[in-house]
C-alpha positions in Angstrom: 9.8 14.8 -6.4 12.0 14.2 -3.4 9.5 11.9 -1.8 9.2 10.0 -5.1 13.0 9.7 -5.4 13.2 8.6 -1.8 10.6 6.0 -2.5 12.4 4.6 -5.4 15.6 4.3 -3.4 13.8 2.7 -0.5 12.0 0.2 -2.8 15.3 -0.8 -4.5 17.0 -1.3 -1.1 14.0 -3.3 0.1 14.1 -5.6 -2.9 17.9 -6.0 -2.5 17.8 -6.9 1.2 14.4 -8.4 1.9 12.3 -11.3 0.8 10.5 -10.5 -2.5 7.2 -12.0 -1.3 7.1 -9.6 1.6 8.5 -6.5 -0.1 6.0 -6.9 -3.0 3.0 -7.1 -0.8 4.0 -4.2 1.5 4.9 -1.9 -1.4 1.7 -2.9 -3.2 -0.4 -1.6 -0.3 -0.4 2.0 -1.5 -4.1 2.0 -2.4 -4.9 1.4 1.2 -2.7 4.2 2.4 -3.9 6.7 -0.3 -7.6 5.9 0.4 -7.2 6.4 4.1 -5.2 9.6 3.5 -7.8 10.9 1.2 -10.5 10.2 3.7 -8.6 11.9 6.5 -6.8 14.8 4.8 -9.3 15.6 2.0 -12.5 14.7 3.8 -13.7 12.3 1.1 -16.6 10.0 2.0 -15.7 6.5 2.9 -18.6 4.2 1.9 -19.2 0.5 2.1 -17.8 -0.1 -1.4 -14.4 1.4 -0.4 -14.5 -0.5 2.9 -15.2 -3.8 1.0 -12.5 -3.1 -1.6 -9.9 -2.3 1.1 -10.7 -5.3 3.1 -10.5 -7.6 0.1 -7.3 -5.9 -1.0 -5.8 -6.4 2.5 -6.8 -10.0 2.4 -5.2 -10.5 -1.0 -2.0 -8.8 0.1 -1.7 -11.0 3.2 -2.3 -14.1 1.0 0.5 -13.1 -1.3 2.8 -12.7 1.6 2.2 -16.2 2.7 
């Protein structure tokens, strides 16, 4: 719960102080982080579908930031 509350505070501060186009894309990258964490911490298999999805997601996030 503390991490969730800290995340809400950090997100609010980021929106208040940073450009929305950058803040939105950075905060929207949680699927990338959670997929990598699941592969590393939980030992889940990382197949070509996940790699393709993450690469397309990263491309989309970078296009939003532009």
